[in-house]
MIDOSE-1310 file (N, C-alpha, C; in nm, 2 decimals, decimal comma, always signed):
residues 230
mrgk	+7,00/+3,94/+16,99/+6,96/+3,97/+16,86/+7,02/+4,11/+16,82; +7,01/+4,21/+16,92/+7,07/+4,34/+16,89/+7,22/+4,33/+16,87; +7,28/+4,24/+16,95/+7,43/+4,23/+16,94/+7,46/+4,18/+16,80; +7,38/+4,09/+16,74/+7,41/+4,04/+16,61/+7,39/+4,15/+16,51
vrls	+7,29/+4,23/+16,52/+7,26/+4,34/+16,43/+7,38/+4,44/+16,43; +7,42/+4,47/+16,56/+7,53/+4,57/+16,57/+7,66/+4,51/+16,51; +7,68/+4,38/+16,53/+7,80/+4,32/+16,47/+7,79/+4,31/+16,32; +7,68/+4,29/+16,27/+7,66/+4,28/+16,12/+7,68/+4,42/+16,06
rkvl	+7,63/+4,52/+16,13/+7,65/+4,66/+16,08/+7,80/+4,70/+16,09; +7,86/+4,66/+16,19/+8,00/+4,69/+16,21/+8,09/+4,62/+16,10; +8,05/+4,49/+16,07/+8,12/+4,42/+15,97/+8,10/+4,48/+15,83; +7,98/+4,52/+15,81/+7,94/+4,59/+15,68/+8,02/+4,72/+15,66
rrsy	+8,02/+4,80/+15,77/+8,09/+4,93/+15,77/+8,24/+4,91/+15,74; +8,30/+4,81/+15,81/+8,44/+4,79/+15,79/+8,47/+4,73/+15,65; +8,38/+4,65/+15,60/+8,40/+4,60/+15,47/+8,39/+4,71/+15,36; +8,29/+4,80/+15,38/+8,28/+4,91/+15,29/+8,40/+5,00/+15,30
qglv	+8,45/+5,03/+15,42/+8,57/+5,11/+15,43/+8,69/+5,04/+15,36; +8,70/+4,91/+15,38/+8,81/+4,84/+15,31/+8,80/+4,85/+15,16; +8,68/+4,84/+15,11/+8,66/+4,85/+14,96/+8,70/+4,99/+14,91; +8,66/+5,09/+14,99/+8,69/+5,23/+14,95/+8,84/+5,25/+14,95
lasv	+8,91/+5,20/+15,05/+9,06/+5,21/+15,06/+9,12/+5,13/+14,95; +9,07/+5,01/+14,92/+9,13/+4,93/+14,81/+9,11/+5,01/+14,67; +9,00/+5,07/+14,66/+8,97/+5,14/+14,53/+9,07/+5,26/+14,52; +9,09/+5,33/+14,63/+9,18/+5,45/+14,62/+9,32/+5,40/+14,59
lala	+9,37/+5,29/+14,66/+9,50/+5,24/+14,63/+9,52/+5,19/+14,49; +9,41/+5,13/+14,44/+9,42/+5,08/+14,30/+9,43/+5,20/+14,20; +9,36/+5,31/+14,22/+9,35/+5,42/+14,13/+9,47/+5,51/+14,15; +9,53/+5,51/+14,26/+9,64/+5,61/+14,28/+9,75/+5,60/+14,18
pmtw	+9,80/+5,48/+14,14/+9,90/+5,47/+14,03/+9,86/+5,53/+13,90; +9,73/+5,50/+13,86/+9,68/+5,56/+13,74/+9,67/+5,71/+13,74; +9,63/+5,76/+13,86/+9,63/+5,91/+13,87/+9,77/+5,97/+13,86; +9,87/+5,90/+13,92/+10,01/+5,94/+13,91/+10,06/+5,94/+13,77
awlg	+10,02/+5,84/+13,69/+10,06/+5,83/+13,55/+10,00/+5,94/+13,47; +9,87/+5,96/+13,49/+9,80/+6,06/+13,40/+9,85/+6,20/+13,44; +9,86/+6,23/+13,57/+9,91/+6,37/+13,60/+10,05/+6,39/+13,56; +10,13/+6,28/+13,58/+10,28/+6,30/+13,54/+10,30/+6,32/+13,40
ssgh	+10,21/+6,27/+13,31/+10,23/+6,29/+13,17/+10,14/+6,40/+13,11; +10,06/+6,46/+13,19/+9,97/+6,56/+13,14/+10,04/+6,68/+13,07; +10,01/+6,71/+12,95/+10,07/+6,82/+12,88/+10,20/+6,78/+12,81; +10,23/+6,65/+12,82/+10,35/+6,59/+12,76/+10,33/+6,48/+12,66
rtta	+10,21/+6,47/+12,61/+10,17/+6,36/+12,51/+10,07/+6,41/+12,41; +10,07/+6,35/+12,30/+9,97/+6,38/+12,20/+9,94/+6,25/+12,12; +9,83/+6,25/+12,05/+9,79/+6,14/+11,97/+9,84/+6,16/+11,82; +9,90/+6,06/+11,77/+9,96/+6,07/+11,64/+9,86/+6,02/+11,53
edeg	+9,77/+6,10/+11,50/+9,66/+6,06/+11,41/+9,63/+6,16/+11,30; +9,58/+6,28/+11,33/+9,54/+6,37/+11,23/+9,66/+6,43/+11,16; +9,63/+6,50/+11,05/+9,74/+6,55/+10,96/+9,84/+6,64/+11,02; +9,80/+6,72/+11,12/+9,89/+6,81/+11,18/+9,96/+6,77/+11,31
wvrr	+9,95/+6,64/+11,34/+10,00/+6,59/+11,47/+10,15/+6,62/+11,49; +10,23/+6,61/+11,39/+10,37/+6,62/+11,40/+10,41/+6,76/+11,45; +10,33/+6,86/+11,42/+10,36/+7,00/+11,46/+10,35/+7,01/+11,62; +10,27/+6,92/+11,68/+10,25/+6,93/+11,82/+10,36/+6,86/+11,90
vpet	+10,45/+6,80/+11,83/+10,56/+6,73/+11,90/+10,69/+6,82/+11,90; +10,74/+6,84/+12,02/+10,87/+6,92/+12,02/+10,98/+6,84/+11,96; +11,09/+6,92/+11,92/+11,21/+6,85/+11,88/+11,28/+6,79/+12,00; +11,32/+6,67/+11,98/+11,40/+6,60/+12,09/+11,52/+6,53/+12,03
qaal	+11,60/+6,47/+12,11/+11,72/+6,40/+12,06/+11,69/+6,28/+11,98; +11,59/+6,20/+12,04/+11,56/+6,07/+11,98/+11,42/+6,03/+12,01; +11,37/+5,94/+11,92/+11,25/+5,88/+11,94/+11,28/+5,74/+12,02; +11,22/+5,72/+12,13/+11,23/+5,60/+12,21/+11,12/+5,51/+12,17
vlga	+11,14/+5,41/+12,09/+11,03/+5,32/+12,04/+11,04/+5,19/+12,13; +10,92/+5,17/+12,19/+10,91/+5,05/+12,29/+10,86/+4,93/+12,21; +10,92/+4,82/+12,24/+10,88/+4,69/+12,17/+10,74/+4,65/+12,21; +10,67/+4,58/+12,12/+10,53/+4,54/+12,14/+10,50/+4,40/+12,07
glfa	+10,61/+4,32/+12,07/+10,58/+4,18/+12,02/+10,61/+4,16/+11,87; +10,64/+4,04/+11,84/+10,67/+3,99/+11,70/+10,58/+3,88/+11,66; +10,54/+3,88/+11,53/+10,46/+3,77/+11,47/+10,55/+3,71/+11,36; +10,59/+3,59/+11,38/+10,67/+3,52/+11,28/+10,80/+3,60/+11,25
grps	+10,86/+3,66/+11,35/+10,98/+3,73/+11,34/+10,97/+3,88/+11,29; +10,84/+3,92/+11,26/+10,82/+4,05/+11,21/+10,74/+4,13/+11,32; +10,75/+4,27/+11,32/+10,68/+4,35/+11,42/+10,53/+4,32/+11,41; +10,47/+4,31/+11,53/+10,32/+4,29/+11,54/+10,26/+4,42/+11,48
pmla	+10,13/+4,41/+11,45/+10,06/+4,53/+11,39/+10,08/+4,66/+11,48; +10,07/+4,64/+11,61/+10,08/+4,76/+11,70/+10,23/+4,81/+11,70; +10,32/+4,72/+11,70/+10,46/+4,76/+11,69/+10,49/+4,83/+11,56; +10,44/+4,78/+11,45/+10,46/+4,84/+11,32/+10,41/+4,98/+11,32
rrld	+10,29/+5,00/+11,38/+10,24/+5,14/+11,39/+10,33/+5,23/+11,47; +10,38/+5,18/+11,58/+10,48/+5,26/+11,65/+10,60/+5,30/+11,56; +10,65/+5,21/+11,48/+10,76/+5,23/+11,40/+10,73/+5,33/+11,29; +10,61/+5,32/+11,24/+10,56/+5,42/+11,13/+10,57/+5,56/+11,19
iaae	+10,52/+5,57/+11,31/+10,52/+5,71/+11,38/+10,66/+5,76/+11,40; +10,75/+5,67/+11,44/+10,89/+5,70/+11,47/+10,96/+5,74/+11,34; +10,93/+5,67/+11,23/+10,98/+5,71/+11,10/+10,94/+5,85/+11,05; +10,81/+5,88/+11,08/+10,76/+6,01/+11,04/+10,83/+6,12/+11,12
lyls	+10,85/+6,09/+11,25/+10,92/+6,19/+11,33/+11,06/+6,22/+11,28; +11,13/+6,11/+11,25/+11,27/+6,13/+11,19/+11,27/+6,20/+11,06; +11,19/+6,15/+10,97/+11,19/+6,21/+10,83/+11,14/+6,35/+10,83; +11,06/+6,39/+10,94/+11,02/+6,53/+10,95/+11,12/+6,62/+11,02
gkvk	+11,22/+6,56/+11,07/+11,33/+6,64/+11,14/+11,30/+6,66/+11,29; +11,20/+6,59/+11,35/+11,17/+6,61/+11,49/+11,27/+6,54/+11,58; +11,33/+6,44/+11,53/+11,43/+6,37/+11,61/+11,56/+6,34/+11,53; +11,67/+6,33/+11,59/+11,79/+6,30/+11,52/+11,83/+6,15/+11,51
alll	+11,77/+6,08/+11,61/+11,80/+5,93/+11,62/+11,68/+5,86/+11,66; +11,69/+5,73/+11,64/+11,58/+5,64/+11,69/+11,64/+5,53/+11,78; +11,59/+5,53/+11,91/+11,64/+5,43/+12,00/+11,53/+5,32/+12,01; +11,57/+5,20/+11,96/+11,47/+5,09/+11,95/+11,50/+5,00/+12,06
sgdn	+11,40/+5,00/+12,16/+11,42/+4,92/+12,28/+11,32/+4,81/+12,29; +11,38/+4,69/+12,30/+11,29/+4,57/+12,30/+11,36/+4,45/+12,36; +11,29/+4,34/+12,35/+11,33/+4,21/+12,42/+11,41/+4,13/+12,32; +11,53/+4,09/+12,37/+11,62/+3,99/+12,30/+11,67/+3,90/+12,41
srke	+11,58/+3,85/+12,49/+11,62/+3,77/+12,61/+11,66/+3,62/+12,56; +11,62/+3,59/+12,44/+11,66/+3,46/+12,38/+11,69/+3,47/+12,24; +11,78/+3,39/+12,19/+11,84/+3,40/+12,06/+11,73/+3,41/+11,95; +11,62/+3,33/+11,96/+11,53/+3,32/+11,85/+11,42/+3,43/+11,86
ydep	+11,43/+3,52/+11,95/+11,34/+3,63/+11,97/+11,41/+3,76/+11,98; +11,41/+3,85/+11,88/+11,49/+3,97/+11,87/+11,41/+4,08/+11,82; +11,34/+4,15/+11,91/+11,26/+4,27/+11,88/+11,34/+4,38/+11,82; +11,45/+4,43/+11,88/+11,52/+4,54/+11,82/+11,57/+4,53/+11,68
tamr	+11,62/+4,41/+11,64/+11,66/+4,38/+11,51/+11,55/+4,39/+11,41; +11,43/+4,33/+11,45/+11,31/+4,33/+11,36/+11,26/+4,47/+11,34; +11,27/+4,55/+11,45/+11,23/+4,69/+11,44/+11,33/+4,77/+11,35; +11,46/+4,75/+11,36/+11,55/+4,81/+11,27/+11,52/+4,78/+11,12
dylr	+11,50/+4,65/+11,09/+11,48/+4,60/+10,96/+11,35/+4,67/+10,90; +11,25/+4,68/+10,98/+11,12/+4,74/+10,94/+11,15/+4,89/+10,90; +11,22/+4,96/+10,99/+11,25/+5,10/+10,96/+11,34/+5,12/+10,84; +11,43/+5,03/+10,82/+11,52/+5,04/+10,71/+11,44/+5,04/+10,58
akgv	+11,34/+4,95/+10,58/+11,25/+4,94/+10,46/+11,17/+5,07/+10,44; +11,16/+5,15/+10,55/+11,08/+5,28/+10,54/+11,17/+5,39/+10,50; +11,30/+5,36/+10,48/+11,39/+5,47/+10,44/+11,47/+5,53/+10,55; +11,46/+5,48/+10,67/+11,54/+5,53/+10,78/+11,68/+5,47/+10,77
pdav	+11,79/+5,55/+10,77/+11,92/+5,49/+10,76/+11,97/+5,42/+10,88; +12,05/+5,32/+10,87/+12,10/+5,24/+10,98/+12,18/+5,33/+11,07; +12,25/+5,44/+11,02/+12,34/+5,52/+11,09/+12,27/+5,60/+11,20; +12,14/+5,61/+11,20/+12,07/+5,69/+11,30/+11,99/+5,60/+11,40
mvld	+12,00/+5,47/+11,38/+11,93/+5,38/+11,47/+12,02/+5,31/+11,57; +11,97/+5,31/+11,70/+12,05/+5,25/+11,81/+11,96/+5,14/+11,87; +12,01/+5,03/+11,89/+11,93/+4,91/+11,93/+11,96/+4,88/+12,08; +11,86/+4,88/+12,16/+11,87/+4,84/+12,30/+11,80/+4,70/+12,31
yagf	+11,89/+4,60/+12,33/+11,84/+4,46/+12,34/+11,79/+4,42/+12,47; +11,79/+4,51/+12,57/+11,75/+4,47/+12,71/+11,64/+4,56/+12,76; +11,55/+4,60/+12,66/+11,43/+4,68/+12,70/+11,32/+4,58/+12,74; +11,33/+4,51/+12,85/+11,24/+4,41/+12,89/+11,10/+4,46/+12,94
dtwd	+11,10/+4,58/+12,99/+10,97/+4,64/+13,02/+10,99/+4,79/+13,01; +10,88/+4,87/+13,03/+10,89/+5,01/+13,00/+10,98/+5,08/+13,10; +10,98/+5,04/+13,22/+11,08/+5,10/+13,32/+11,22/+5,08/+13,28; +11,25/+4,95/+13,24/+11,39/+4,92/+13,20/+11,43/+5,01/+13,08
scvr	+11,34/+5,02/+12,98/+11,37/+5,10/+12,86/+11,40/+5,24/+12,90; +11,32/+5,30/+12,99/+11,34/+5,44/+13,03/+11,47/+5,46/+13,10; +11,49/+5,38/+13,20/+11,62/+5,39/+13,28/+11,74/+5,37/+13,19; +11,74/+5,27/+13,11/+11,85/+5,24/+13,02/+11,87/+5,35/+12,92
arkv	+11,76/+5,41/+12,87/+11,78/+5,53/+12,78/+11,86/+5,64/+12,84; +11,83/+5,66/+12,97/+11,90/+5,77/+13,04/+12,04/+5,73/+13,08; +12,05/+5,61/+13,15/+12,18/+5,58/+13,22/+12,27/+5,50/+13,13; +12,22/+5,42/+13,04/+12,31/+5,34/+12,95/+12,35/+5,42/+12,83
fgae	+12,24/+5,48/+12,76/+12,26/+5,54/+12,63/+12,28/+5,69/+12,64; +12,27/+5,75/+12,76/+12,30/+5,89/+12,78/+12,19/+5,99/+12,72; +12,07/+5,94/+12,69/+11,97/+6,03/+12,64/+11,93/+6,13/+12,75; +11,89/+6,25/+12,70/+11,83/+6,35/+12,79/+11,69/+6,39/+12,76
rvtv	+11,67/+6,40/+12,62/+11,53/+6,44/+12,58/+11,49/+6,34/+12,47; +11,37/+6,28/+12,50/+11,32/+6,18/+12,40/+11,17/+6,20/+12,38; +11,13/+6,15/+12,26/+10,99/+6,14/+12,23/+10,95/+5,99/+12,24; +10,87/+5,95/+12,34/+10,84/+5,81/+12,36/+10,73/+5,78/+12,26
vtqe	+10,74/+5,67/+12,19/+10,64/+5,63/+12,09/+10,58/+5,49/+12,13; +10,45/+5,49/+12,14/+10,38/+5,37/+12,18/+10,23/+5,39/+12,14; +10,14/+5,30/+12,20/+10,00/+5,32/+12,18/+9,95/+5,42/+12,28; +9,84/+5,48/+12,25/+9,78/+5,59/+12,33/+9,74/+5,54/+12,47
fhlp	+9,69/+5,42/+12,48/+9,65/+5,37/+12,62/+9,77/+5,35/+12,71; +9,89/+5,33/+12,65/+10,02/+5,30/+12,72/+10,09/+5,43/+12,75; +10,06/+5,54/+12,68/+10,13/+5,66/+12,68/+10,15/+5,73/+12,82; +10,04/+5,74/+12,90/+10,06/+5,80/+13,03/+10,17/+5,73/+13,12
ravt	+10,16/+5,60/+13,12/+10,26/+5,52/+13,20/+10,40/+5,54/+13,14; +10,41/+5,53/+13,01/+10,54/+5,53/+12,95/+10,61/+5,67/+12,97; +10,53/+5,78/+12,94/+10,59/+5,91/+12,96/+10,63/+5,94/+13,10; +10,54/+5,90/+13,19/+10,56/+5,93/+13,34/+10,68/+5,85/+13,39
lcrt	+10,70/+5,73/+13,34/+10,81/+5,65/+13,38/+10,94/+5,71/+13,33; +10,94/+5,75/+13,21/+11,06/+5,82/+13,15/+11,10/+5,95/+13,22; +11,00/+6,02/+13,25/+11,02/+6,15/+13,32/+11,07/+6,12/+13,47; +11,02/+6,01/+13,53/+11,07/+5,97/+13,66/+11,21/+5,92/+13,65
agle	+11,25/+5,86/+13,54/+11,38/+5,81/+13,52/+11,48/+5,92/+13,49; +11,44/+6,05/+13,48/+11,53/+6,16/+13,46/+11,54/+6,21/+13,32; +11,45/+6,16/+13,23/+11,44/+6,21/+13,10/+11,34/+6,33/+13,08; +11,37/+6,42/+12,99/+11,27/+6,52/+12,95/+11,20/+6,45/+12,84
afga	+11,08/+6,40/+12,87/+11,01/+6,31/+12,78/+10,87/+6,37/+12,73; +10,85/+6,35/+12,60/+10,72/+6,38/+12,54/+10,67/+6,25/+12,48; +10,54/+6,23/+12,46/+10,50/+6,11/+12,40/+10,41/+6,13/+12,28; +10,42/+6,04/+12,18/+10,34/+6,04/+12,07/+10,27/+5,90/+12,06
gdds	+10,14/+5,89/+12,06/+10,07/+5,77/+12,08/+9,98/+5,73/+11,96; +9,98/+5,61/+11,92/+9,88/+5,56/+11,82/+9,75/+5,53/+11,88; +9,64/+5,59/+11,82/+9,51/+5,56/+11,87/+9,46/+5,43/+11,81; +9,51/+5,32/+11,87/+9,49/+5,18/+11,82/+9,35/+5,14/+11,82
arrw	+9,27/+5,20/+11,90/+9,12/+5,16/+11,91/+9,05/+5,18/+11,78; +9,11/+5,27/+11,69/+9,05/+5,28/+11,56/+9,07/+5,16/+11,47; +9,17/+5,09/+11,49/+9,21/+4,98/+11,41/+9,19/+4,84/+11,48; +9,22/+4,83/+11,60/+9,21/+4,70/+11,67/+9,14/+4,73/+11,81
avtt	+9,01/+4,75/+11,80/+8,94/+4,79/+11,92/+8,95/+4,68/+12,03; +8,92/+4,55/+12,00/+8,92/+4,45/+12,10/+9,06/+4,44/+12,17; +9,16/+4,43/+12,09/+9,30/+4,42/+12,15/+9,33/+4,54/+12,23; +9,29/+4,66/+12,18/+9,32/+4,78/+12,26/+9,25/+4,78/+12,39
yasa	+9,12/+4,75/+12,39/+9,05/+4,75/+12,52/+9,10/+4,65/+12,62; +9,14/+4,53/+12,57/+9,20/+4,43/+12,66/+9,33/+4,48/+12,72; +9,41/+4,54/+12,63/+9,54/+4,59/+12,68/+9,52/+4,71/+12,77; +9,43/+4,80/+12,75/+9,40/+4,91/+12,83/+9,35/+4,86/+12,97
arel	+9,28/+4,75/+12,97/+9,23/+4,70/+13,10/+9,35/+4,65/+13,19; +9,45/+4,60/+13,12/+9,57/+4,55/+13,19/+9,66/+4,66/+13,24; +9,64/+4,78/+13,19/+9,72/+4,90/+13,24/+9,70/+4,92/+13,39; +9,59/+4,89/+13,44/+9,56/+4,91/+13,59/+9,67/+4,84/+13,67
fata	+9,70/+4,71/+13,63/+9,80/+4,63/+13,70/+9,94/+4,67/+13,66; +9,96/+4,70/+13,53/+10,09/+4,74/+13,49/+10,13/+4,87/+13,55; +10,04/+4,96/+13,56/+10,08/+5,09/+13,62/+10,10/+5,08/+13,77; +10,03/+4,99/+13,84/+10,06/+4,96/+13,98/+10,21/+4,91/+14,00
kafa	+10,25/+4,82/+13,91/+10,38/+4,76/+13,91/+10,48/+4,87/+13,88; +10,45/+4,96/+13,78/+10,54/+5,06/+13,74/+10,56/+5,16/+13,85; +10,45/+5,20/+13,92/+10,46/+5,29/+14,04/+10,55/+5,23/+14,14; +10,53/+5,10/+14,17/+10,62/+5,04/+14,27/+10,77/+5,04/+14,23
dami	+10,79/+5,01/+14,10/+10,93/+5,00/+14,05/+11,00/+5,14/+14,06; +10,92/+5,24/+14,02/+10,98/+5,38/+14,00/+10,98/+5,46/+14,13; +10,87/+5,45/+14,21/+10,86/+5,54/+14,33/+10,88/+5,47/+14,46; +10,87/+5,34/+14,47/+10,89/+5,27/+14,60/+11,02/+5,19/+14,60
lhsd	+11,04/+5,11/+14,51/+11,15/+5,02/+14,50/+11,28/+5,08/+14,44; +11,25/+5,18/+14,35/+11,36/+5,24/+14,27/+11,44/+5,12/+14,20; +11,37/+5,04/+14,14/+11,43/+4,92/+14,08/+11,53/+4,95/+13,97; +11,64/+4,87/+13,97/+11,74/+4,88/+13,86/+11,69/+4,79/+13,75
pvyp	+11,72/+4,83/+13,62/+11,69/+4,74/+13,51/+11,75/+4,61/+13,52; +11,71/+4,51/+13,45/+11,76/+4,37/+13,45/+11,91/+4,38/+13,42; +11,95/+4,46/+13,31/+12,08/+4,48/+13,28/+12,11/+4,63/+13,28; +12,17/+4,68/+13,39/+12,19/+4,82/+13,41/+12,31/+4,88/+13,34
gpre	+12,39/+4,81/+13,26/+12,50/+4,86/+13,19/+12,56/+4,76/+13,10; +12,68/+4,79/+13,05/+12,77/+4,90/+13,06/+12,72/+5,02/+12,98; +12,79/+5,13/+12,99/+12,75/+5,26/+12,92/+12,77/+5,24/+12,77; +12,68/+5,28/+12,69/+12,68/+5,28/+12,54/+12,71/+5,42/+12,49
vslt	+12,79/+5,43/+12,38/+12,82/+5,57/+12,33/+12,76/+5,59/+12,19; +12,69/+5,49/+12,14/+12,64/+5,50/+12,00/+12,54/+5,61/+11,98; +12,45/+5,64/+12,08/+12,36/+5,75/+12,06/+12,43/+5,88/+12,07; +12,52/+5,89/+12,16/+12,60/+6,01/+12,18/+12,67/+6,05/+12,05
rila	+12,73/+5,95/+11,98/+12,80/+5,98/+11,86/+12,70/+6,03/+11,75; +12,58/+5,97/+11,74/+12,49/+6,02/+11,64/+12,45/+6,16/+11,67; +12,42/+6,19/+11,80/+12,38/+6,33/+11,84/+12,49/+6,43/+11,82; +12,62/+6,39/+11,82/+12,73/+6,48/+11,81/+12,76/+6,51/+11,66
gp	+12,70/+6,43/+11,57/+12,72/+6,45/+11,43/+12,65/+6,57/+11,37; +12,67/+6,59/+11,24/+12,60/+6,71/+11,18/+12,45/+6,69/+11,17
């Protein structure tokens, strides 16, 4: 009987230790993302938020889905923020990075059309059709388009991962995030819950595997030309 009790206690102790280790491993990527972006992000909400954003070369706008060929509500909000950054002189260009993996689904073009209607000229917009995930968008911004300093535009719950990935990819990155919980609470909380798994994948891609983007090249000069202009 004593042997069974000792065995049960041993099993329970090992199980507890395993759970603690699993919890630490699960939270480590989130800690990495939050610490890596600390001091380099702000919420784009109150009237004076633009003043908190440093001047950079470009706003890197990350895709967030289309509805009937038009930007989803969350993506539209990202584009509104990017337009405000451009029109206020905080960025010289807009790098629109999204998914165009199939002919009938074209995020960057829909993003450009939306911004065009907001008064942003085509001449300052650069389209990245191979921004299939956040890591790909950050790496391609640096290695394919030659960006050095960007303001990443996304939702607030995504901002720590996005900014940290861009900084890991070699960009001097700041982030401006939409507080989407004010408008779409259920969708925001569901997306925020998925960040635990998305950040674990991001940590593996950036820090362990050093993954290349799906399409690592060739080099694009469109952003460089915009930045070289008056």
